[in-house]
N, C-alpha and C positions, 0 to 999 in steps of 0.2 A: 639323651639323644633321640630316643623314640618319640618323646613329646614334641621335640623340635620338628621332626619329620612329619608328624601328624598336623602340627600347626601350619607348616609350610605347604603341605598338600591341601589342607582346607583353604588356605589363602589363595593358592593357585586355582583351585576349583571355583572359588567365588569370582576370580578374575575371568576365568574361562566362561562361566555362566553369563557374566556381563557382556563379554565379547560375542557370545552366541545370541544373546538377546538383541544386540545391535545389528547382527546379521539379518534379522527379521524386519529391520526398518524398511519402510516404504517411502520412496521419494517421488513426489509428484510436482510438476510445474503447472501453475494455473495463472490466468489473467483475469482481472476484474476491471471494469470501467465505471466511471461516474460522469454523468453529463450535468452541466449547469446551463440553463437557457437564460440569456441576458437580453432583455429588451428594456431600454431606458434612455431617457434624454440626458442623464447624468454622465459625467466622465469618470467618476469613482463609484465602485459597486462592490458588494460582497454578498455571498450566499453560503449556506451550509446545508448538509444533508446527513441524516443518520444512516449508516451503512450496516447491514446485518449480513456478514459473509456466511454465517451458518445457514441461512436460507437462500442465499444468492449464488453460492459456489458449491457445486456438488462434492468436491473432494473435502472441503471443510465440513460440510454436513455429514459425510460418510465417516470421517475419522474423529470428529468432535474432540472429546477430552483425551484422546489417544495421541494428539499432536504433540510432538516434542519441540518443534521449532518451525517458524516461518521466516524466511529471509527474502526481503524485497530486492530483486536483482535489476529491475529496470522500471523507469517511470517516464512517461511521455505525455504530451498534450497536443491537441490540434483543434481546429474549428470545423463545425458542420453548419450549414445553413447561414452563412454570413451574408448580410444585406447591409451594405454601407459604401462609403466612399473608398476609392482605391488608395487614398493616402492616409486612411485611419490606421493607427498603430497602437500597440500596447506601450505604455510608458513604464510599466513594471507590474508585477503581481506576485502572488504567492499562493501556495497550497499548504495547509497545515492539517494535522490530525489531533484529535482530542478524545478523551474518555467519552463514553456514551452520554454522560450527563453534562459534557462541555468542559470539564476540568482538564488541567494539564495540557494545554495547547502547545504543540511542538511543530516547528516548521519542517515540512517535508522537502520543499524545493521552491525555487524562484523562477519567475518568468521575466526574462529581460525584455528589451525593446524588440518588437517584431511587428512587421507589417501584417495587419489582420488578413488581408486577402491572400498573402503568401502562406498562411497557416491553414487555408481551406483544404481539408482532406490530406494534409501533409504533416505526419507526426514529427515532432521535435522533442528532444530530451529536455526534461526539467533540469535546472541547475540544482543538483541534489544537496541535501543536508543530511549527512549520515545519521545523526542523532534522531531526526524525524523518521527516516526510513526504518531505523531500528525500532522506534516506538510503534510505527504502523505494523511491523512484523509481529511485535509482542501482542498488540491488541487483536491482530488476526489469529494469533496462536491460542490465546487464552479465552476460555468460555466467558462471556457469551459470544465471542468472535464479532463484536460490534464496536463501532467507533463513529465519531463525527468527522466529516471531511469538510474543511473550510476553504473557500476560494475567495480571494479578493484581488482586484486589479484596478488599474486606471488606464484610460486611453486619452489620446490627444484631443479628440473632439467627439461630441455626441450629435445626434443620437446614435446608439449602437443597437444592433440586433444580430445575435449569433448564438450558437450553442457551442460551448467549449467542452471537450472530452478529455478526461484524464484517464490514462491507462497504466495499470501497475501489473508487472509480471513478477511472480514470487515462486520460490521453491518451498514446499512443505515437506517436513520429515515427520513421520508418525510410526508408532509401533503398535500393530493391531493387538498385541498381547497385554499392553498396559491397561 
């Protein structure tokens, strides 16, 4: 009976320590943006950029390997510096995430048909793909906190000249004692 009591007490103590450790978790919300400048006579185009959140986002740099999770809560896009005809529109597009070396490309979200002029400084939500948002969160969470962001789209007519901005809002949970 005494052994059972000791074992139960030890088990309860371990659970209590885990609960206390979770009480020290820090939750921070952060936003990061990526811009792609498109100037082309073509109607189809694609770009990619290597993103290093460890050097671009203070909270990621601060907590580094103490991060327990990153959950992407919101993804939006809009245009800056649009120069073109008022009837130019996206015929479609997508944003994807990949490992820093370009492997394991996963769709984050789609861009439906939108008039380009209507997107000027007007944020619109991406049509999300949860698997891609989860992958983005995982790459943001795990050192080196880097990934490639791919953008591709097509428009109804060229030439096109604009800067598209993608904005991601995420919640980070870290434990400074880990």
